[in-house]
N, CA, C, O and the ligand as a Tripos MOL2 file, in Angstrom:
@<TRIPOS>MOLECULE
protein
  293   291    74     0     0
PROTEIN
NO_CHARGES

@<TRIPOS>ATOM
      1 N          -6.5980   36.0200  -22.0450 N.3       1 MET1
      2 CA         -5.7110   37.2200  -22.4730 C.3       1 MET1
      3 C          -6.2680   38.4240  -22.8020 C.2       1 MET1
      4 O          -5.7410   39.4680  -22.4160 O.2       1 MET1
      5 N          -7.4860   38.4180  -23.6140 N.am      2 LYS2
      6 CA         -8.0390   39.3620  -23.9970 C.3       2 LYS2
      7 C          -8.7290   40.2760  -22.5860 C.2       2 LYS2
      8 O          -8.9250   41.4910  -22.5700 O.2       2 LYS2
      9 N          -8.9620   39.4730  -21.6610 N.am      3 LYS3
     10 CA         -9.2690   40.2470  -20.3630 C.3       3 LYS3
     11 C          -8.3850   40.9530  -19.5850 C.2       3 LYS3
     12 O          -8.7430   41.7990  -18.7660 O.2       3 LYS3
     13 N          -7.2670   40.6500  -19.8000 N.am      4 ILE4
     14 CA         -5.9470   41.2370  -19.2960 C.3       4 ILE4
     15 C          -5.7660   42.8990  -20.0090 C.2       4 ILE4
     16 O          -5.4160   43.9510  -19.4730 O.2       4 ILE4
     17 N          -6.0960   42.6480  -21.1690 N.am      5 PHE5
     18 CA         -5.9810   43.9590  -21.9810 C.3       5 PHE5
     19 C          -7.2500   44.7990  -21.5570 C.2       5 PHE5
     20 O          -7.1970   45.9910  -21.2520 O.2       5 PHE5
     21 N          -8.1310   44.2080  -21.5720 N.am      6 LEU6
     22 CA         -9.5370   44.9790  -21.2490 C.3       6 LEU6
     23 C          -9.3190   45.8680  -19.8380 C.2       6 LEU6
     24 O          -9.5890   47.0560  -19.6620 O.2       6 LEU6
     25 N          -8.8380   45.0630  -19.0450 N.am      7 MET7
     26 CA         -8.6130   45.5850  -17.5950 C.3       7 MET7
     27 C          -7.5120   46.7300  -17.6860 C.2       7 MET7
     28 O          -7.6090   47.7530  -17.0090 O.2       7 MET7
     29 N          -6.5930   46.5260  -18.4540 N.am      8 LEU8
     30 CA         -5.2550   47.4190  -18.4890 C.3       8 LEU8
     31 C          -5.7050   48.7230  -19.3490 C.2       8 LEU8
     32 O          -5.1080   49.7960  -19.2700 O.2       8 LEU8
     33 N          -6.7680   48.5090  -20.1330 N.am      9 ALA9
     34 CA         -7.3210   49.6620  -20.7680 C.3       9 ALA9
     35 C          -8.3600   50.4020  -19.9240 C.2       9 ALA9
     36 O          -8.4450   51.6080  -20.1530 O.2       9 ALA9
     37 N          -9.1410   49.9050  -19.0170 N.am     10 VAL10
     38 CA         -9.8470   50.6080  -18.3250 C.3      10 VAL10
     39 C          -9.1750   51.3200  -17.5210 C.2      10 VAL10
     40 O          -9.4380   52.4980  -17.2810 O.2      10 VAL10
     41 N          -7.9860   50.5030  -16.8880 N.am     11 THR11
     42 CA         -7.0950   51.2210  -15.7510 C.3      11 THR11
     43 C          -6.4950   52.6930  -16.1510 C.2      11 THR11
     44 O          -6.3920   53.7250  -15.4880 O.2      11 THR11
     45 N          -6.1740   52.4040  -17.3750 N.am     12 ILE12
     46 CA         -5.5010   53.6630  -17.9520 C.3      12 ILE12
     47 C          -6.5190   54.7620  -18.2120 C.2      12 ILE12
     48 O          -6.3780   55.9630  -17.9780 O.2      12 ILE12
     49 N          -7.5120   54.1740  -18.7090 N.am     13 PHE13
     50 CA         -8.6950   55.2490  -18.9920 C.3      13 PHE13
     51 C          -9.1440   55.9900  -17.5370 C.2      13 PHE13
     52 O          -9.2970   57.2080  -17.4380 O.2      13 PHE13
     53 N          -9.2930   55.2000  -16.6250 N.am     14 ILE14
     54 CA         -9.7820   55.9710  -15.3350 C.3      14 ILE14
     55 C          -8.6440   56.9940  -14.6470 C.2      14 ILE14
     56 O          -8.9060   58.0410  -14.0560 O.2      14 ILE14
     57 N          -7.2950   56.4170  -14.8780 N.am     15 THR15
     58 CA         -6.2470   57.2780  -14.5420 C.3      15 THR15
     59 C          -6.3080   58.6000  -15.2580 C.2      15 THR15
     60 O          -6.2670   59.6710  -14.6530 O.2      15 THR15
     61 N          -6.4050   58.4930  -16.5470 N.am     16 LEU16
     62 CA         -6.2400   59.7650  -17.4030 C.3      16 LEU16
     63 C          -7.4370   60.5890  -17.1560 C.2      16 LEU16
     64 O          -7.3170   61.8150  -17.1620 O.2      16 LEU16
     65 N          -8.6810   59.9850  -16.9190 N.am     17 VAL17
     66 CA         -9.8970   60.7140  -16.4960 C.3      17 VAL17
     67 C          -9.6810   61.4710  -15.1010 C.2      17 VAL17
     68 O          -9.9290   62.6750  -15.0500 O.2      17 VAL17
     69 N          -9.3050   60.9110  -14.1730 N.am     18 THR18
     70 CA         -8.9070   61.3660  -13.0600 C.3      18 THR18
     71 C          -7.8720   62.3610  -12.9990 C.2      18 THR18
     72 O          -8.0490   63.3080  -12.2330 O.2      18 THR18
     73 N          -6.7790   62.2960  -13.7080 N.am     19 ALA19
     74 CA         -5.5460   63.3090  -13.7300 C.3      19 ALA19
     75 C          -6.2770   64.3670  -14.4410 C.2      19 ALA19
     76 O          -6.1940   65.4560  -13.8730 O.2      19 ALA19
     77 N          -6.9990   64.3550  -15.5690 N.am     20 SER20
     78 CA         -7.2890   65.5400  -16.0380 C.3      20 SER20
     79 C          -8.4500   66.1620  -15.5410 C.2      20 SER20
     80 O          -8.7520   67.2440  -16.0460 O.2      20 SER20
     81 N          -9.2320   65.6480  -14.5610 N.am     21 ALA21
     82 CA        -10.3910   66.3110  -13.7280 C.3      21 ALA21
     83 C          -9.4420   67.0800  -12.5830 C.2      21 ALA21
     84 O          -9.7850   68.1990  -12.2010 O.2      21 ALA21
     85 N          -8.2330   66.4400  -12.0470 N.am     22 LEU22
     86 CA         -7.3190   67.2220  -11.0880 C.3      22 LEU22
     87 C          -7.0260   68.3860  -11.6100 C.2      22 LEU22
     88 O          -7.2810   69.4620  -11.0690 O.2      22 LEU22
     89 N          -6.3390   68.2070  -12.9520 N.am     23 ALA23
     90 CA         -5.6480   69.3660  -13.6890 C.3      23 ALA23
     91 C          -6.6170   70.6260  -14.1050 C.2      23 ALA23
     92 O          -6.1170   71.7330  -14.3020 O.2      23 ALA23
     93 N          -7.7420   70.4450  -14.2040 N.am     24 SER24
     94 CA         -8.4530   71.4390  -14.5230 C.3      24 SER24
     95 C          -9.2910   72.0300  -13.3430 C.2      24 SER24
     96 O         -10.2690   72.7390  -13.5800 O.2      24 SER24
     97 N          -8.9270   71.7540  -12.1660 N.am     25 THR25
     98 CA         -9.8370   72.1980  -10.9590 C.3      25 THR25
     99 C          -8.7380   73.3480  -10.3640 C.2      25 THR25
    100 O          -7.5100   73.3470  -10.2790 O.2      25 THR25
    101 N          -9.6500   74.2000  -10.0430 N.am     26 TYR26
    102 CA         -9.1090   75.1930   -9.2650 C.3      26 TYR26
    103 C          -9.5010   75.4300   -7.7700 C.2      26 TYR26
    104 O         -10.6730   75.1840   -7.4860 O.2      26 TYR26
    105 N          -8.7110   75.8560   -6.8240 N.am     27 LEU27
    106 CA         -9.2070   75.9660   -5.4550 C.3      27 LEU27
    107 C          -8.9350   77.3400   -5.1060 C.2      27 LEU27
    108 O          -7.7900   77.7830   -5.1970 O.2      27 LEU27
    109 N          -9.9650   78.0920   -4.6880 N.am     28 ALA28
    110 CA         -9.9670   79.5170   -4.1530 C.3      28 ALA28
    111 C          -9.9500   79.3550   -2.6360 C.2      28 ALA28
    112 O         -10.6470   78.5450   -2.0240 O.2      28 ALA28
    113 N          -8.9830   80.3040   -2.0340 N.am     29 ASN29
    114 CA         -9.0080   80.4840   -0.6090 C.3      29 ASN29
    115 C          -9.8410   81.7260   -0.1120 C.2      29 ASN29
    116 O          -9.5020   82.9010   -0.2500 O.2      29 ASN29
    117 N         -10.8300   81.3270    0.4060 N.am     30 THR30
    118 CA        -11.6820   82.3260    0.7890 C.3      30 THR30
    119 C         -11.0640   83.1290    1.9160 C.2      30 THR30
    120 O         -11.5690   84.1900    2.2840 O.2      30 THR30
    121 N         -10.0450   82.6570    2.4250 N.am     31 LYS31
    122 CA         -9.5300   83.7370    3.5920 C.3      31 LYS31
    123 C          -8.4420   84.5220    3.0440 C.2      31 LYS31
    124 O          -8.3320   85.6490    3.5270 O.2      31 LYS31
    125 N          -7.6040   84.1830    2.1370 N.am     32 SER32
    126 CA         -6.6570   85.0270    1.4760 C.3      32 SER32
    127 C          -7.1420   85.6280    0.4870 C.2      32 SER32
    128 O          -6.5190   86.6450    0.1810 O.2      32 SER32
    129 N          -8.2750   85.3180   -0.3110 N.am     33 GLY33
    130 CA         -8.7110   85.7500   -1.4350 C.3      33 GLY33
    131 C          -7.8430   85.4190   -2.8440 C.2      33 GLY33
    132 O          -7.9090   86.0700   -3.8870 O.2      33 GLY33
    133 N          -7.1180   84.3810   -2.6230 N.am     34 ILE34
    134 CA         -6.4060   84.0140   -3.7310 C.3      34 ILE34
    135 C          -6.7250   82.5190   -4.4120 C.2      34 ILE34
    136 O          -7.2850   81.6830   -3.7040 O.2      34 ILE34
    137 N          -6.4150   82.2330   -5.6010 N.am     35 PHE35
    138 CA         -6.8260   81.1000   -6.1920 C.3      35 PHE35
    139 C          -5.7210   80.3530   -6.7600 C.2      35 PHE35
    140 O          -4.7470   80.9800   -7.1760 O.2      35 PHE35
    141 N          -5.7550   79.0490   -6.8300 N.am     36 HIS36
    142 CA         -4.7740   78.1670   -6.9380 C.3      36 HIS36
    143 C          -5.0670   77.0970   -7.8920 C.2      36 HIS36
    144 O          -6.2500   76.9050   -8.1720 O.2      36 HIS36
    145 N          -3.9430   76.1980   -8.5610 N.am     37 TYR37
    146 CA         -4.2530   75.1770   -8.9180 C.3      37 TYR37
    147 C          -4.3830   74.1440   -7.8980 C.2      37 TYR37
    148 O          -3.7610   74.2120   -6.8380 O.2      37 TYR37
    149 N          -5.2530   73.0930   -8.2170 N.am     38 SER38
    150 CA         -5.3790   72.1700   -6.8170 C.3      38 SER38
    151 C          -4.3950   71.3730   -6.5270 C.2      38 SER38
    152 O          -4.4620   70.6940   -5.5030 O.2      38 SER38
    153 N          -3.2380   71.2960   -7.4150 N.am     39 ASP39
    154 CA         -1.9380   70.7700   -6.8900 C.3      39 ASP39
    155 C          -1.0390   71.6680   -6.5520 C.2      39 ASP39
    156 O           0.1350   71.3070   -6.4770 O.2      39 ASP39
    157 N          -1.3740   72.9250   -6.2980 N.am     40 CYS40
    158 CA         -0.3820   74.0500   -5.7840 C.3      40 CYS40
    159 C           0.2620   73.5800   -4.2960 C.2      40 CYS40
    160 O          -0.3430   73.2440   -3.2780 O.2      40 CYS40
    161 N           1.7310   73.6820   -4.5470 N.am     41 ARG41
    162 CA          2.3220   73.0590   -3.3500 C.3      41 ARG41
    163 C           2.2370   73.9180   -1.9650 C.2      41 ARG41
    164 O           2.7450   73.5520   -0.9050 O.2      41 ARG41
    165 N           1.5210   75.0980   -2.1590 N.am     42 THR42
    166 CA          1.5460   75.7020   -0.9480 C.3      42 THR42
    167 C           0.1560   75.5550   -0.5190 C.2      42 THR42
    168 O          -0.1720   76.2520    0.4410 O.2      42 THR42
    169 N          -0.7390   74.7790   -1.0420 N.am     43 ILE43
    170 CA         -1.9080   73.9340   -0.2030 C.3      43 ILE43
    171 C          -1.5340   72.9810    0.3210 C.2      43 ILE43
    172 O          -1.1430   72.0290   -0.3550 O.2      43 ILE43
    173 N          -1.5410   72.9420    1.7780 N.am     44 LYS44
    174 CA         -1.3010   71.6430    2.4190 C.3      44 LYS44
    175 C          -2.4950   70.9860    2.8410 C.2      44 LYS44
    176 O          -2.3900   69.8050    3.1720 O.2      44 LYS44
    177 N          -3.7170   71.5900    2.8920 N.am     45 TYR45
    178 CA         -4.8680   71.0530    3.4570 C.3      45 TYR45
    179 C          -5.9970   71.3860    2.2940 C.2      45 TYR45
    180 O          -6.6480   72.4240    2.4180 O.2      45 TYR45
    181 N          -6.2300   70.5290    1.1840 N.am     46 PRO46
    182 CA         -6.7950   71.1310    0.3550 C.3      46 PRO46
    183 C          -8.2920   70.9200    0.7130 C.2      46 PRO46
    184 O          -9.1550   71.6310    0.1970 O.2      46 PRO46
    185 N          -8.5900   69.9440    1.5950 N.am     47 ASN47
    186 CA         -9.7950   69.8130    1.8820 C.3      47 ASN47
    187 C         -10.5100   70.7230    3.1600 C.2      47 ASN47
    188 O         -11.5990   70.4980    3.6880 O.2      47 ASN47
    189 N          -9.7370   71.5950    3.4130 N.am     48 ALA48
    190 CA         -9.9790   72.6240    4.6780 C.3      48 ALA48
    191 C         -11.4110   73.1690    3.8680 C.2      48 ALA48
    192 O         -11.6610   73.0470    2.6690 O.2      48 ALA48
    193 N         -12.2460   73.8010    4.9220 N.am     49 ALA49
    194 CA        -13.3230   74.3630    4.8340 C.3      49 ALA49
    195 C         -13.1610   75.8520    4.1090 C.2      49 ALA49
    196 O         -14.0740   76.3100    3.4220 O.2      49 ALA49
    197 N         -12.1130   76.4500    4.2900 N.am     50 HIS50
    198 CA        -12.0000   77.5820    3.5610 C.3      50 HIS50
    199 C         -11.5080   77.6830    1.9840 C.2      50 HIS50
    200 O         -11.3770   78.7520    1.3880 O.2      50 HIS50
    201 N         -11.2820   76.4910    1.4690 N.am     51 PHE51
    202 CA        -10.9850   76.0950    0.0440 C.3      51 PHE51
    203 C         -12.1360   75.8070   -0.8840 C.2      51 PHE51
    204 O         -12.6320   74.6830   -0.8030 O.2      51 PHE51
    205 N         -12.6800   76.7470   -1.8400 N.am     52 VAL52
    206 CA        -13.7960   76.5590   -2.5000 C.3      52 VAL52
    207 C         -13.2480   75.9040   -4.0870 C.2      52 VAL52
    208 O         -12.3360   76.4220   -4.7320 O.2      52 VAL52
    209 N         -13.8590   74.9280   -4.4340 N.am     53 PRO53
    210 CA        -13.4150   74.2990   -5.7710 C.3      53 PRO53
    211 C         -13.9820   74.9990   -6.8790 C.2      53 PRO53
    212 O         -15.1150   75.4550   -6.7240 O.2      53 PRO53
    213 N         -13.3590   75.1780   -8.0450 N.am     54 TYR54
    214 CA        -13.5830   76.2280   -9.2940 C.3      54 TYR54
    215 C         -13.4760   75.1580  -10.4660 C.2      54 TYR54
    216 O         -12.7790   74.1680  -10.2430 O.2      54 TYR54
    217 N         -14.0910   75.2730  -11.6600 N.am     55 GLU55
    218 CA        -14.1180   74.5560  -12.7070 C.3      55 GLU55
    219 C         -13.2210   75.4420  -13.6200 C.2      55 GLU55
    220 O         -12.4880   74.8640  -14.4230 O.2      55 GLU55
    221 N         -13.2240   76.7140  -13.5640 N.am     56 SER56
    222 CA        -12.6720   77.5310  -14.6000 C.3      56 SER56
    223 C         -11.8060   78.7550  -13.9020 C.2      56 SER56
    224 O         -12.1870   79.3180  -12.8760 O.2      56 SER56
    225 N         -10.8150   79.0240  -14.4710 N.am     57 ARG57
    226 CA         -9.9360   80.2390  -14.1360 C.3      57 ARG57
    227 C         -10.8370   81.6290  -14.1910 C.2      57 ARG57
    228 O         -10.5540   82.5100  -13.3790 O.2      57 ARG57
    229 N         -11.7250   81.8040  -14.9650 N.am     58 GLN58
    230 CA        -12.4810   82.8010  -15.3390 C.3      58 GLN58
    231 C         -13.3860   83.0870  -14.0640 C.2      58 GLN58
    232 O         -13.5000   84.2070  -13.5660 O.2      58 GLN58
    233 N         -13.9840   81.9980  -13.6190 N.am     59 ALA59
    234 CA        -15.1020   81.9110  -12.4210 C.3      59 ALA59
    235 C         -14.3460   82.4300  -11.3040 C.2      59 ALA59
    236 O         -14.8460   83.2500  -10.5350 O.2      59 ALA59
    237 N         -13.2500   82.0260  -11.1830 N.am     60 CYS60
    238 CA        -12.4860   82.4260  -10.0010 C.3      60 CYS60
    239 C         -12.0520   84.0470   -9.9640 C.2      60 CYS60
    240 O         -11.9170   84.6230   -8.8840 O.2      60 CYS60
    241 N         -11.8680   84.6550  -11.1090 N.am     61 ILE61
    242 CA        -11.4770   85.8870  -11.3020 C.3      61 ILE61
    243 C         -13.0060   86.8370  -11.1850 C.2      61 ILE61
    244 O         -13.1700   87.8720  -10.5390 O.2      61 ILE61
    245 N         -13.7960   86.2580  -11.8500 N.am     62 ASP62
    246 CA        -15.1610   86.9610  -11.5920 C.3      62 ASP62
    247 C         -15.4580   87.0610  -10.1010 C.2      62 ASP62
    248 O         -15.8940   88.1210   -9.6530 O.2      62 ASP62
    249 N         -15.2320   85.9430   -9.2580 N.am     63 ASP63
    250 CA        -15.5770   86.2630   -7.9580 C.3      63 ASP63
    251 C         -14.6870   87.0210   -7.1730 C.2      63 ASP63
    252 O         -14.7960   87.1430   -5.9530 O.2      63 ASP63
    253 N         -13.7430   87.5660   -7.9170 N.am     64 GLY64
    254 CA        -12.9940   88.4670   -7.0710 C.3      64 GLY64
    255 C         -11.5380   87.8950   -6.3320 C.2      64 GLY64
    256 O         -10.8450   88.4790   -5.4990 O.2      64 GLY64
    257 N         -11.3600   86.6950   -6.8790 N.am     65 TYR65
    258 CA        -10.0190   86.0340   -6.4610 C.3      65 TYR65
    259 C          -8.9350   86.4440   -7.2780 C.2      65 TYR65
    260 O          -9.1080   86.7450   -8.4580 O.2      65 TYR65
    261 N          -7.7800   86.4750   -6.6970 N.am     66 ARG66
    262 CA         -6.4730   86.7500   -7.4630 C.3      66 ARG66
    263 C          -5.7390   85.7270   -7.5510 C.2      66 ARG66
    264 O          -5.6770   85.0380   -6.5330 O.2      66 ARG66
    265 N          -4.9800   85.2990   -8.7160 N.am     67 PRO67
    266 CA         -4.1670   84.1260   -8.8400 C.3      67 PRO67
    267 C          -2.8530   84.1890   -7.9870 C.2      67 PRO67
    268 O          -2.1860   85.2060   -7.7930 O.2      67 PRO67
    269 N          -2.5670   82.8010   -7.4610 N.am     68 CYS68
    270 CA         -1.4310   82.5660   -6.8280 C.3      68 CYS68
    271 C          -0.0880   82.9930   -7.4150 C.2      68 CYS68
    272 O           0.0070   82.9730   -8.6420 O.2      68 CYS68
    273 N           0.8390   83.3320   -6.7710 N.am     69 GLN69
    274 CA          2.1450   83.7570   -7.6770 C.3      69 GLN69
    275 C           3.1750   82.6060   -7.4750 C.2      69 GLN69
    276 O           4.3450   82.7170   -7.8400 O.2      69 GLN69
    277 N           2.7100   81.5770   -6.9180 N.am     70 LYS70
    278 CA          3.5210   80.4150   -6.9470 C.3      70 LYS70
    279 C           3.0620   79.3910   -7.8670 C.2      70 LYS70
    280 O           3.9560   78.8040   -8.4750 O.2      70 LYS70
    281 N           1.8960   79.0570   -8.0960 N.am     71 CYS71
    282 CA          1.5010   78.0410   -9.0800 C.3      71 CYS71
    283 C           0.9120   78.9250  -10.2860 C.2      71 CYS71
    284 O           0.6460   78.3590  -11.3460 O.2      71 CYS71
    285 N           0.7550   79.9850  -10.1730 N.am     72 GLU72
    286 CA          0.3560   80.9650  -11.5410 C.3      72 GLU72
    287 C          -0.7790   80.2000  -12.4060 C.2      72 GLU72
    288 O          -0.6340   79.7430  -13.5390 O.2      72 GLU72
    289 N          -1.7730   80.1740  -11.7200 N.am     73 PRO73
    290 CA         -2.8650   79.4060  -12.3790 C.3      73 PRO73
    291 C          -3.5310   80.5660  -13.3110 C.2      73 PRO73
    292 O          -4.4970   80.3020  -14.0280 O.2      73 PRO73
    293 ZN         -0.8080   78.3790   -5.5160 Zn       74 ZN74
@<TRIPOS>BOND
     1     1     2 1
     2     2     3 1
     3     3     4 2
     4     3     5 am
     5     5     6 1
     6     6     7 1
     7     7     8 2
     8     7     9 am
     9     9    10 1
    10    10    11 1
    11    11    12 2
    12    11    13 am
    13    13    14 1
    14    14    15 1
    15    15    16 2
    16    15    17 am
    17    17    18 1
    18    18    19 1
    19    19    20 2
    20    19    21 am
    21    21    22 1
    22    22    23 1
    23    23    24 2
    24    23    25 am
    25    25    26 1
    26    26    27 1
    27    27    28 2
    28    27    29 am
    29    29    30 1
    30    30    31 1
    31    31    32 2
    32    31    33 am
    33    33    34 1
    34    34    35 1
    35    35    36 2
    36    35    37 am
    37    37    38 1
    38    38    39 1
    39    39    40 2
    40    39    41 am
    41    41    42 1
    42    42    43 1
    43    43    44 2
    44    43    45 am
    45    45    46 1
    46    46    47 1
    47    47    48 2
    48    47    49 am
    49    49    50 1
    50    50    51 1
    51    51    52 2
    52    51    53 am
    53    53    54 1
    54    54    55 1
    55    55    56 2
    56    55    57 am
    57    57    58 1
    58    58    59 1
    59    59    60 2
    60    59    61 am
    61    61    62 1
    62    62    63 1
    63    63    64 2
    64    63    65 am
    65    65    66 1
    66    66    67 1
    67    67    68 2
    68    67    69 am
    69    69    70 1
    70    70    71 1
    71    71    72 2
    72    71    73 am
    73    73    74 1
    74    74    75 1
    75    75    76 2
    76    75    77 am
    77    77    78 1
    78    78    79 1
    79    79    80 2
    80    79    81 am
    81    81    82 1
    82    82    83 1
    83    83    84 2
    84    83    85 am
    85    85    86 1
    86    86    87 1
    87    87    88 2
    88    87    89 am
    89    89    90 1
    90    90    91 1
    91    91    92 2
    92    91    93 am
    93    93    94 1
    94    94    95 1
    95    95    96 2
    96    95    97 am
    97    97    98 1
    98    98    99 1
    99    99   100 2
   100    99   101 am
   101   101   102 1
   102   102   103 1
   103   103   104 2
   104   103   105 am
   105   105   106 1
   106   106   107 1
   107   107   108 2
   108   107   109 am
   109   109   110 1
   110   110   111 1
   111   111   112 2
   112   111   113 am
   113   113   114 1
   114   114   115 1
   115   115   116 2
   116   115   117 am
   117   117   118 1
   118   118   119 1
   119   119   120 2
   120   119   121 am
   121   121   122 1
   122   122   123 1
   123   123   124 2
   124   123   125 am
   125   125   126 1
   126   126   127 1
   127   127   128 2
   128   127   129 am
   129   129   130 1
   130   130   131 1
   131   131   132 2
   132   131   133 am
   133   133   134 1
   134   134   135 1
   135   135   136 2
   136   135   137 am
   137   137   138 1
   138   138   139 1
   139   139   140 2
   140   139   141 am
   141   141   142 1
   142   142   143 1
   143   143   144 2
   144   143   145 am
   145   145   146 1
   146   146   147 1
   147   147   148 2
   148   147   149 am
   149   149   150 1
   150   150   151 1
   151   151   152 2
   152   151   153 am
   153   153   154 1
   154   154   155 1
   155   155   156 2
   156   155   157 am
   157   157   158 1
   158   158   159 1
   159   159   160 2
   160   159   161 am
   161   161   162 1
   162   162   163 1
   163   163   164 2
   164   163   165 am
   165   165   166 1
   166   166   167 1
   167   167   168 2
   168   167   169 am
   169   169   170 1
   170   170   171 1
   171   171   172 2
   172   171   173 am
   173   173   174 1
   174   174   175 1
   175   175   176 2
   176   175   177 am
   177   177   178 1
   178   178   179 1
   179   179   180 2
   180   179   181 am
   181   181   182 1
   182   182   183 1
   183   183   184 2
   184   183   185 am
   185   185   186 1
   186   186   187 1
   187   187   188 2
   188   187   189 am
   189   189   190 1
   190   190   191 1
   191   191   192 2
   192   191   193 am
   193   193   194 1
   194   194   195 1
   195   195   196 2
   196   195   197 am
   197   197   198 1
   198   198   199 1
   199   199   200 2
   200   199   201 am
   201   201   202 1
   202   202   203 1
   203   203   204 2
   204   203   205 am
   205   205   206 1
   206   206   207 1
   207   207   208 2
   208   207   209 am
   209   209   210 1
   210   210   211 1
   211   211   212 2
   212   211   213 am
   213   213   214 1
   214   214   215 1
   215   215   216 2
   216   215   217 am
   217   217   218 1
   218   218   219 1
   219   219   220 2
   220   219   221 am
   221   221   222 1
   222   222   223 1
   223   223   224 2
   224   223   225 am
   225   225   226 1
   226   226   227 1
   227   227   228 2
   228   227   229 am
   229   229   230 1
   230   230   231 1
   231   231   232 2
   232   231   233 am
   233   233   234 1
   234   234   235 1
   235   235   236 2
   236   235   237 am
   237   237   238 1
   238   238   239 1
   239   239   240 2
   240   239   241 am
   241   241   242 1
   242   242   243 1
   243   243   244 2
   244   243   245 am
   245   245   246 1
   246   246   247 1
   247   247   248 2
   248   247   249 am
   249   249   250 1
   250   250   251 1
   251   251   252 2
   252   251   253 am
   253   253   254 1
   254   254   255 1
   255   255   256 2
   256   255   257 am
   257   257   258 1
   258   258   259 1
   259   259   260 2
   260   259   261 am
   261   261   262 1
   262   262   263 1
   263   263   264 2
   264   263   265 am
   265   265   266 1
   266   266   267 1
   267   267   268 2
   268   267   269 am
   269   269   270 1
   270   270   271 1
   271   271   272 2
   272   271   273 am
   273   273   274 1
   274   274   275 1
   275   275   276 2
   276   275   277 am
   277   277   278 1
   278   278   279 1
   279   279   280 2
   280   279   281 am
   281   281   282 1
   282   282   283 1
   283   283   284 2
   284   283   285 am
   285   285   286 1
   286   286   287 1
   287   287   288 2
   288   287   289 am
   289   289   290 1
   290   290   291 1
   291   291   292 2
@<TRIPOS>SUBSTRUCTURE
     1 MET1         2 RESIDUE 1 A MET
     2 LYS2         6 RESIDUE 1 A LYS
     3 LYS3        10 RESIDUE 1 A LYS
     4 ILE4        14 RESIDUE 1 A ILE
     5 PHE5        18 RESIDUE 1 A PHE
     6 LEU6        22 RESIDUE 1 A LEU
     7 MET7        26 RESIDUE 1 A MET
     8 LEU8        30 RESIDUE 1 A LEU
     9 ALA9        34 RESIDUE 1 A ALA
    10 VAL10       38 RESIDUE 1 A VAL
    11 THR11       42 RESIDUE 1 A THR
    12 ILE12       46 RESIDUE 1 A ILE
    13 PHE13       50 RESIDUE 1 A PHE
    14 ILE14       54 RESIDUE 1 A ILE
    15 THR15       58 RESIDUE 1 A THR
    16 LEU16       62 RESIDUE 1 A LEU
    17 VAL17       66 RESIDUE 1 A VAL
    18 THR18       70 RESIDUE 1 A THR
    19 ALA19       74 RESIDUE 1 A ALA
    20 SER20       78 RESIDUE 1 A SER
    21 ALA21       82 RESIDUE 1 A ALA
    22 LEU22       86 RESIDUE 1 A LEU
    23 ALA23       90 RESIDUE 1 A ALA
    24 SER24       94 RESIDUE 1 A SER
    25 THR25       98 RESIDUE 1 A THR
    26 TYR26      102 RESIDUE 1 A TYR
    27 LEU27      106 RESIDUE 1 A LEU
    28 ALA28      110 RESIDUE 1 A ALA
    29 ASN29      114 RESIDUE 1 A ASN
    30 THR30      118 RESIDUE 1 A THR
    31 LYS31      122 RESIDUE 1 A LYS
    32 SER32      126 RESIDUE 1 A SER
    33 GLY33      130 RESIDUE 1 A GLY
    34 ILE34      134 RESIDUE 1 A ILE
    35 PHE35      138 RESIDUE 1 A PHE
    36 HIS36      142 RESIDUE 1 A HIS
    37 TYR37      146 RESIDUE 1 A TYR
    38 SER38      150 RESIDUE 1 A SER
    39 ASP39      154 RESIDUE 1 A ASP
    40 CYS40      158 RESIDUE 1 A CYS
    41 ARG41      162 RESIDUE 1 A ARG
    42 THR42      166 RESIDUE 1 A THR
    43 ILE43      170 RESIDUE 1 A ILE
    44 LYS44      174 RESIDUE 1 A LYS
    45 TYR45      178 RESIDUE 1 A TYR
    46 PRO46      182 RESIDUE 1 A PRO
    47 ASN47      186 RESIDUE 1 A ASN
    48 ALA48      190 RESIDUE 1 A ALA
    49 ALA49      194 RESIDUE 1 A ALA
    50 HIS50      198 RESIDUE 1 A HIS
    51 PHE51      202 RESIDUE 1 A PHE
    52 VAL52      206 RESIDUE 1 A VAL
    53 PRO53      210 RESIDUE 1 A PRO
    54 TYR54      214 RESIDUE 1 A TYR
    55 GLU55      218 RESIDUE 1 A GLU
    56 SER56      222 RESIDUE 1 A SER
    57 ARG57      226 RESIDUE 1 A ARG
    58 GLN58      230 RESIDUE 1 A GLN
    59 ALA59      234 RESIDUE 1 A ALA
    60 CYS60      238 RESIDUE 1 A CYS
    61 ILE61      242 RESIDUE 1 A ILE
    62 ASP62      246 RESIDUE 1 A ASP
    63 ASP63      250 RESIDUE 1 A ASP
    64 GLY64      254 RESIDUE 1 A GLY
    65 TYR65      258 RESIDUE 1 A TYR
    66 ARG66      262 RESIDUE 1 A ARG
    67 PRO67      266 RESIDUE 1 A PRO
    68 CYS68      270 RESIDUE 1 A CYS
    69 GLN69      274 RESIDUE 1 A GLN
    70 LYS70      278 RESIDUE 1 A LYS
    71 CYS71      282 RESIDUE 1 A CYS
    72 GLU72      286 RESIDUE 1 A GLU
    73 PRO73      290 RESIDUE 1 A PRO
    74 ZN74       293 GROUP 0 **** ****
């Protein structure tokens, strides 16, 4: 019985870590000069070559990107 609880706890932990990692990531579009939340609905192909991942909003702005008007990062 203990094993099941442990596995459940580990699964929840991994899910939370993954979710927060995604939520804190921004994607900058080098073609448009606009940055988005990584889950913005306007991004159809987040793995495309012209998207650059950023860890912070300020880093995007420092590099000259403007925030998306849809997801408002
Ligand atoms: Zn967006």
